[in-house]
Every structure is written in structure tokens, then in C-alpha cells.
C-alpha positions as CSV (number, residue, x, y, z in Angstrom):
1,X,-24.6,-85.3,14.9
2,X,-23.8,-85.7,11.2
3,X,-27.5,-86.0,10.5
4,X,-28.2,-82.6,12.4
5,X,-25.5,-80.9,10.3
6,X,-27.1,-82.1,7.0
7,X,-30.6,-80.9,8.2
8,X,-29.1,-77.4,9.0
9,X,-27.3,-77.0,5.7
10,X,-30.5,-78.0,3.8
11,X,-32.6,-75.4,5.7
12,X,-30.1,-72.7,5.0
13,X,-30.1,-73.6,1.3
14,X,-33.9,-73.5,1.1
15,X,-34.0,-70.2,2.9
16,X,-31.5,-68.6,0.5
17,X,-33.5,-70.0,-2.5
18,X,-36.7,-68.5,-1.1
19,X,-35.1,-65.1,-0.5
20,X,-33.7,-65.1,-4.1
21,X,-37.1,-65.9,-5.6
22,X,-38.9,-63.2,-3.5
23,X,-36.3,-60.5,-4.3
24,X,-36.5,-61.2,-8.0
25,X,-40.3,-61.7,-8.4
26,X,-41.9,-59.9,-5.5
27,X,-39.5,-57.2,-4.1
28,X,-42.5,-55.2,-2.7
29,X,-42.9,-57.9,-0.1
30,X,-39.6,-56.9,1.5
31,X,-39.5,-54.2,4.2
32,X,-38.8,-50.6,2.7
33,X,-35.4,-49.0,3.6
34,X,-37.2,-45.7,4.0
35,X,-38.9,-47.1,7.1
36,X,-35.5,-47.2,8.8
37,X,-35.1,-43.4,8.6
38,X,-35.1,-41.9,12.1
39,X,-37.3,-39.0,13.1
40,X,-34.2,-36.9,13.7
41,X,-33.2,-37.2,10.0
42,X,-36.5,-35.7,8.8
43,X,-36.9,-33.1,11.5
44,X,-34.3,-30.3,10.6
45,X,-36.5,-28.5,8.1
46,X,-39.4,-28.3,10.6
47,X,-37.6,-28.2,13.9
48,X,-34.3,-26.3,13.2
49,X,-32.6,-24.1,10.7
50,X,-30.2,-26.0,8.5
51,X,-26.6,-24.5,8.4
52,X,-25.0,-24.0,5.0
53,X,-21.2,-24.1,5.5
54,X,-20.7,-22.7,2.1
55,X,-22.4,-19.4,2.9
56,X,-20.6,-16.3,4.1
57,X,-23.9,-14.4,4.6
58,X,-23.2,-13.6,8.3
59,X,-19.7,-12.2,7.5
60,X,-21.1,-10.0,4.8
61,X,-23.9,-8.8,7.0
62,X,-21.4,-7.8,9.7
63,X,-19.1,-5.9,7.4
64,X,-21.3,-4.4,4.7
65,X,-22.7,-1.5,6.8
66,X,-19.2,-0.3,7.6
67,X,-18.0,-0.1,4.0
68,X,-18.7,3.2,2.2
69,X,-18.5,4.6,-1.3
70,X,-16.1,7.6,-1.9
71,X,-16.7,10.1,-4.8
72,X,-14.1,12.8,-5.5
73,X,-13.9,15.7,-7.9
74,X,-10.9,17.8,-8.8
75,X,-10.9,21.1,-10.7
76,X,-8.4,21.3,-13.6
77,X,-7.7,23.9,-16.2
78,X,-7.2,22.8,-19.8
79,X,-4.0,24.0,-21.4
80,X,-4.0,27.1,-23.5
81,X,-3.7,26.3,-27.2
82,X,-0.2,27.2,-28.6
83,X,-1.8,29.3,-31.4
84,X,-2.8,31.9,-28.9
85,X,0.9,32.6,-28.3
86,X,1.6,33.1,-32.0
87,X,1.9,36.9,-32.7
88,X,0.5,36.6,-36.2
89,X,-2.6,34.7,-34.9
90,X,-3.1,37.3,-32.2
91,X,-2.8,40.1,-34.8
92,X,-5.7,38.8,-36.8
93,X,-7.9,37.3,-34.1
94,X,-7.0,39.4,-31.1
95,X,-6.0,38.4,-27.6
96,X,-7.8,35.6,-25.8
97,X,-8.2,35.2,-22.0
98,X,-5.3,33.6,-20.3
99,X,-5.6,30.0,-19.4
100,X,-8.0,27.4,-20.7
101,X,-11.4,26.3,-19.8
102,X,-11.9,24.9,-16.3
103,X,-12.9,21.2,-16.1
104,X,-13.5,18.7,-13.3
105,X,-12.1,15.3,-13.0
106,X,-14.1,12.7,-11.0
107,X,-12.9,9.6,-9.2
108,X,-14.4,6.8,-7.1
109,X,-13.2,4.4,-4.5
110,X,-14.2,2.8,-1.2
111,X,-13.6,3.3,2.5
112,X,-14.1,1.7,5.8
113,X,-15.8,3.2,8.9
114,X,-13.4,2.7,11.8
115,X,-15.1,4.8,14.4
116,X,-18.7,5.4,15.3
117,X,-18.0,9.2,15.4
118,X,-17.2,9.4,11.7
119,X,-13.6,8.4,11.0
120,X,-13.2,6.6,7.7
121,X,-10.1,4.8,6.5
122,X,-9.2,4.7,2.8
123,X,-6.3,4.8,0.3
124,X,-4.4,8.0,-0.2
125,X,-4.5,7.6,-3.9
126,X,-8.3,7.6,-3.7
127,X,-8.5,11.2,-2.4
128,X,-5.2,12.6,-3.6
129,X,-5.5,16.2,-4.9
130,X,-9.3,16.0,-4.6
131,X,-11.1,19.4,-4.1
132,X,-14.4,17.8,-3.0
133,X,-15.0,14.4,-1.3
134,X,-18.4,12.9,-0.9
135,X,-19.0,9.7,1.2
136,X,-22.1,7.6,0.6
137,X,-23.1,5.2,3.3
138,X,-24.6,1.7,3.0
139,X,-28.1,3.2,3.8
140,X,-27.8,5.7,1.0
141,X,-27.1,8.8,3.1
142,X,-24.3,11.1,1.7
143,X,-22.0,13.3,3.6
144,X,-19.2,15.8,2.7
145,X,-15.9,14.5,4.1
146,X,-12.7,16.3,5.2
147,X,-9.2,14.9,5.2
148,X,-7.8,14.4,8.7
149,X,-4.4,13.3,7.5
150,X,-2.6,11.0,5.1
151,X,0.5,8.9,4.6
152,X,1.4,8.6,1.0
153,X,4.3,6.2,1.7
154,X,1.9,3.5,2.9
155,X,-1.0,4.8,0.7
156,X,-3.4,5.3,3.6
157,X,-5.6,8.3,4.5
158,X,-8.2,9.2,7.2
159,X,-11.4,11.1,6.4
160,X,-14.1,12.3,8.8
161,X,-17.8,13.0,8.2
162,X,-20.2,14.8,10.6
163,X,-22.2,11.8,11.7
164,X,-22.5,9.8,14.9
165,X,-23.4,6.3,15.9
166,X,-22.0,4.9,12.7
167,X,-21.6,1.1,12.2
168,X,-17.8,0.8,12.7
169,X,-16.0,-2.3,11.5
170,X,-14.4,-4.8,13.9
171,X,-10.6,-5.2,13.5
172,X,-9.3,-8.8,13.1
173,X,-6.0,-10.3,14.3
174,X,-3.2,-10.8,11.7
175,X,-1.7,-13.6,13.7
176,X,-4.9,-15.6,13.1
177,X,-4.7,-15.2,9.3
178,X,-2.9,-17.7,7.2
179,X,-2.4,-18.7,3.6
180,X,-5.4,-20.6,2.3
181,X,-7.9,-18.8,4.6
182,X,-11.1,-17.6,3.0
183,X,-11.4,-13.8,2.7
184,X,-14.1,-11.4,1.3
185,X,-13.3,-8.2,-0.6
186,X,-16.0,-5.5,-0.2
187,X,-16.1,-2.2,-2.2
188,X,-17.6,-0.3,-5.1
189,X,-15.9,-1.7,-8.2
190,X,-16.4,0.4,-11.4
191,X,-19.1,2.4,-9.5
192,X,-21.7,-0.3,-9.9
193,X,-22.5,-0.4,-6.2
194,X,-21.5,-2.3,-3.1
195,X,-20.1,-5.7,-4.1
196,X,-18.8,-8.7,-2.2
197,X,-16.3,-11.1,-3.8
198,X,-14.7,-14.2,-2.3
199,X,-11.3,-15.8,-2.5
200,X,-8.5,-17.0,-0.3
201,X,-5.2,-15.5,1.1
202,X,-2.7,-16.4,-1.6
203,X,0.4,-15.1,0.2
204,X,1.5,-12.9,3.1
205,X,4.3,-10.4,3.5
206,X,4.5,-9.5,-0.2
207,X,7.0,-6.7,-0.9
208,X,9.4,-5.4,-3.6
209,X,6.4,-4.7,-5.8
210,X,7.2,-1.0,-6.3
211,X,3.7,0.0,-5.3
212,X,4.5,1.9,-2.0
213,X,7.6,2.8,-0.2
214,X,6.6,0.6,2.7
215,X,5.2,-2.8,1.6
216,X,3.9,-5.8,3.5
217,X,0.9,-6.8,1.5
218,X,-1.7,-9.6,1.8
219,X,-2.1,-11.2,-1.6
220,X,-5.5,-12.5,-2.5
221,X,-7.4,-13.9,-5.4
222,X,-10.6,-12.3,-4.3
223,X,-11.7,-10.1,-7.3
224,X,-10.5,-6.6,-6.7
225,X,-11.2,-4.0,-9.5
226,X,-11.0,-0.2,-9.9
227,X,-13.3,1.3,-7.3
228,X,-12.4,-1.3,-4.7
229,X,-9.4,0.7,-3.5
230,X,-9.8,1.6,0.1
231,X,-12.4,-1.0,0.7
232,X,-12.4,-3.8,3.2
233,X,-10.8,-7.3,3.1
234,X,-12.5,-9.3,5.8
235,X,-12.3,-12.8,7.2
236,X,-15.2,-15.2,7.6
237,X,-16.3,-13.5,10.8
238,X,-16.6,-10.2,9.0
239,X,-13.6,-8.7,10.8
240,X,-11.2,-6.4,9.0
241,X,-7.9,-7.9,8.0
242,X,-6.8,-5.6,5.3
243,X,-7.4,-2.5,3.1
244,X,-7.7,-3.4,-0.6
245,X,-5.1,-1.3,-2.4
246,X,-3.9,-2.6,-5.8
247,X,-4.2,-5.2,-8.4
248,X,-1.8,-6.9,-10.8
249,X,-3.3,-6.4,-14.2
250,X,-2.4,-5.8,-17.8
251,X,-5.9,-4.8,-18.9
252,X,-7.1,-2.8,-15.8
253,X,-9.4,-5.7,-14.7
254,X,-9.0,-8.4,-12.1
255,X,-6.6,-11.2,-12.9
256,X,-6.8,-12.9,-9.5
257,X,-3.8,-11.1,-8.0
258,X,-4.9,-8.4,-5.6
259,X,-3.0,-6.7,-2.7
260,X,-4.3,-5.4,0.6
261,X,-2.5,-3.5,3.4
262,X,-2.6,-5.8,6.5
263,X,-4.6,-4.6,9.5
264,X,-1.4,-4.8,11.7
265,X,0.1,-1.9,9.6
266,X,-3.2,-0.1,9.2
267,X,-3.9,0.2,12.9
268,X,-0.7,1.9,14.0
269,X,-0.7,4.3,11.0
270,X,-4.4,5.1,11.6
271,X,-3.9,5.9,15.3
272,X,-1.0,8.2,14.5
273,X,-2.9,10.1,11.8
274,X,-6.0,10.5,14.1
275,X,-3.9,11.8,17.0
276,X,-1.4,14.0,15.2
277,X,-2.5,14.2,11.5
278,X,0.8,12.7,10.3
279,X,3.0,9.6,10.6
280,X,6.4,9.7,12.3
281,X,9.1,7.3,11.2
282,X,12.8,6.8,12.0
283,X,15.5,7.8,9.5
284,X,19.3,7.8,9.3
285,X,20.0,9.4,5.9
286,X,21.5,6.6,3.8
287,X,20.9,5.3,0.4
288,X,21.0,1.5,0.3
289,X,21.6,-1.0,-2.6
290,X,20.7,-4.6,-3.0
291,X,23.7,-7.0,-2.9
292,X,23.6,-9.1,-6.1
293,X,25.9,-12.1,-6.5
294,X,28.1,-10.0,-8.8
295,X,28.4,-7.3,-6.2
296,X,29.1,-9.8,-3.5
297,X,31.9,-11.3,-5.6
298,X,33.4,-7.9,-6.4
299,X,33.4,-6.8,-2.8
300,X,34.6,-10.1,-1.5
301,X,31.5,-10.7,0.6
302,X,30.7,-14.3,1.8
303,X,27.0,-14.0,0.7
304,X,24.4,-11.5,-0.5
305,X,22.7,-10.9,2.9
306,X,22.5,-7.3,4.1
307,X,22.1,-3.9,2.5
308,X,25.0,-2.1,0.8
309,X,25.4,1.5,1.8
310,X,25.8,3.2,-1.5
311,X,25.7,6.8,-0.2
312,X,24.7,9.0,2.7
313,X,23.7,12.5,3.4
314,X,26.2,14.9,5.0
315,X,25.5,15.5,8.7
316,X,22.8,12.9,8.7
317,X,22.5,10.5,11.7
318,X,24.4,7.8,9.8
319,X,27.2,10.3,8.9
320,X,27.6,11.5,12.4
321,X,27.7,7.9,13.7
322,X,30.6,7.0,11.4
323,X,28.8,4.8,8.8
324,X,30.6,4.9,5.5
325,X,29.7,4.2,1.8
326,X,30.7,0.6,1.1
327,X,29.6,-0.7,4.5
328,X,27.2,-3.6,4.5
329,X,24.4,-3.2,7.1
330,X,23.8,-6.6,8.7
331,X,21.5,-6.0,11.7
332,X,19.6,-3.2,13.5
333,X,19.2,-3.9,17.2
334,X,20.1,-7.5,16.6
335,X,17.4,-7.9,14.0
336,X,18.8,-9.3,10.7
337,X,18.8,-7.1,7.6
338,X,18.3,-9.3,4.6
339,X,17.9,-6.6,2.0
340,X,17.3,-2.8,1.6
341,X,13.5,-3.2,2.1
342,X,14.0,-4.9,5.4
343,X,16.4,-2.2,6.4
344,X,13.9,0.5,5.5
345,X,11.2,-1.2,7.6
346,X,13.4,-1.7,10.6
347,X,14.7,1.8,10.7
348,X,11.3,3.4,10.0
349,X,9.9,1.5,13.0
350,X,12.4,3.2,15.4
351,X,11.4,6.4,17.2
352,X,13.3,9.7,16.5
353,X,16.0,10.5,19.1
354,X,16.2,6.8,20.0
355,X,19.6,5.2,20.0
356,X,20.0,2.0,18.0
357,X,22.8,-0.5,17.6
358,X,23.9,-1.1,14.0
359,X,26.0,-4.1,13.0
360,X,28.1,-3.6,9.8
361,X,30.6,-5.5,7.7
362,X,33.5,-3.2,6.7
363,X,36.6,-4.5,4.8
364,X,35.9,-8.1,6.0
365,X,35.6,-6.9,9.6
366,X,32.5,-6.7,11.8
367,X,31.8,-3.2,13.2
368,X,29.3,-2.1,15.8
369,X,28.1,1.5,15.8
370,X,25.4,3.3,17.7
371,X,23.2,5.7,15.8
372,X,20.9,8.4,17.1
373,X,17.7,8.0,15.0
374,X,16.4,11.1,13.2
375,X,12.9,11.9,11.9
376,X,12.1,10.7,8.4
377,X,11.3,13.7,6.1
378,X,8.0,13.8,4.4
379,X,7.8,11.9,1.1
380,X,11.5,10.9,1.5
381,X,11.5,8.0,-1.0
382,X,15.0,7.7,-2.3
383,X,17.0,7.8,0.9
384,X,16.7,6.0,4.2
């Protein structure tokens, strides 16, 4: 047995020595690794189309036809020179026609086709005060557009052109969108033509920015520049998730902080404008103030949650219901009020003539009142 073991070890030693010599001096004698490659590994180029996970070509193809360019013009009259009002000047040079020379201001933006029969969604600030609105489609055709309705407080507007069978965009679902998801911004930045930029969702529910009265923005680092306003923010399926609205910039260019109105807000506002030409929101007629730590201490409040009622209109729904200045609004229909912006949103979502339960803190006591909701006046920005 011992002799067999010695013979085995000697054979292994000789085999390793031979392998070492061949590997060093004649490596070509060894079988090639390439021969081990299977047919399946070399077939894709000939037998099937390779998939590039880094490409968003399909999403762009789906959304691009539904994004349009919007060109606006506005007639303005230049101011009359003050010298024309000077009696001495008029004595020597005579009277001049009243008013100055008429000029035209032009603007540009983007829009999204939301219906095959010509409805287009854009920002209100894109078409504000425009005398003439022209819409250019992805295929180069141009149409004159009319304003169906607008909502300045959310910065949305609906246009319509006389065309049919248009490529309408598909609406996405906000519940499927999360921070870190890839999104594409499509529009007409600086008027250079239709452009697609890519980024991610940086944050959701951004508010207190002072951009609109009602704010619930998607923040993205996809490049958004002047001219992108009103364009589409889409997901990787090419579905609309937001309307590009504003950028944070100190120079006018993109700094990687852009804001879009989420499709969840867009859809309800769009439907109201198409049906009635306007947007109806709830209102109770109060002016609210944020509760700072200093105010909470001076009022003897346990925390800074809620909205301090700083004032109210006489005979407004809040006044009739018995709400007083100095009250702190804590909840509307059992939904917590964290600050005045949340209060604004909760009340605006209520229907006029609906009765709602308001929970208040008054002089260290909790008070429940029922308020009959009124209709929010147009462009009512300072009071709720």
C-alpha cells in the first residue's frame, strides 16, 4: 500500500511539471478558451435585437408627438415721451399724436396634447395677456389656438386648435412615481426646437416656494429652461406625470432644480376647465398666519402645529360660523392642518355649500364648529 502511494505522488508531480513546461514554452498546444463560447452567446446580433437598458428611446417616441411648441404675441403701446406734455416744447414743435408707437412682444413655451380633438394643456404664464397664440405640432403643422379657460392660481391653461385625430399623451399614475425614478422633460427650450432631457425625481410635494397659490410640485434635476414651460414631464413609459412649470435659477438657466405640476392636480383642474371654463374651489374668508416658535410661546400654545387665524372677512362663512381672530385651526374634517398652506389646500378641495367640521384651539380649549363652505373668488390670493 505504501508503495502504491509513492507511485501516485510521483505521477502527480511529473504531470504538474509537464503542464508547467507546456504552459510556459508552448501555450498554443493548450485548448483555446474561445472554443468554450456557446452558440447562444454569439447569436444575439444575428438572431435577436439586443436591448439597451440605458436607452429611453421608446419613452421619447411615445411622448414626443404629443408635445407642441407655443408662440404668442402681444400688442403693446410704447409710452408717450414726457417732452410732448411740456407746453414750451409743444409751442415750438406743435402737438403730436396721442400715445406712442405700437409694438409687439413675442413669447414662447410648450404644451401637451391631452385630447385627439385638439385640447392642449399648458401653463397660464405662457399665454397670459397674449393677443395671438400659434401652436406648432411635432410634424411641423401650425394652427391658431384659442383659450378655453385658465387657472392662474395653479398656473394652468387649456387651449384648443381646430384639428382632429391628434396624438394625445397618455396620463401616468402619481402613486407609481417615487423619489429616484427616472423622468424625461420634453419641450422647446430657448426656441431651439423639440428637446428631451433626462433626470430623476428629486423630491415630491414641494410647496412654500411662492411660485403659485396652490403648490404641490414634483422637483426634478432634468434640465428645464425658458421655453420648457408647459411641456411634458414623462416617466420611462412615456406617460405624463407632470407639467414643467418653473426653475430655480440665479442666471435664467437650468441649475438642476426644476418644478412640475403633478398629473394628479393637473387632471382635476383640466377636467373642470374643459367642462365649465373655470375652476371652482372652497373658501371660508380667513387670513391665516404661520405659527412660529415665538408666536407659540406668546400665545401659550403647546406646539407650532396648525394655522393661526389672523383675520377674517365680515359676513364670510368663517365669520358666520363663529370663528374668531386668534383661533388656531387644527383640523378640517378630521384632516390635520400643519400650516397655512395645508389649510389652504384642504379648504380649496371642499365644494361650495358643503358643510365641514373645523377643529380649533381657543384659549387653551378645543372647539368644534361647522362651516358652510363658500366659493373662492377669482384670483383671491391673500385670504382663504
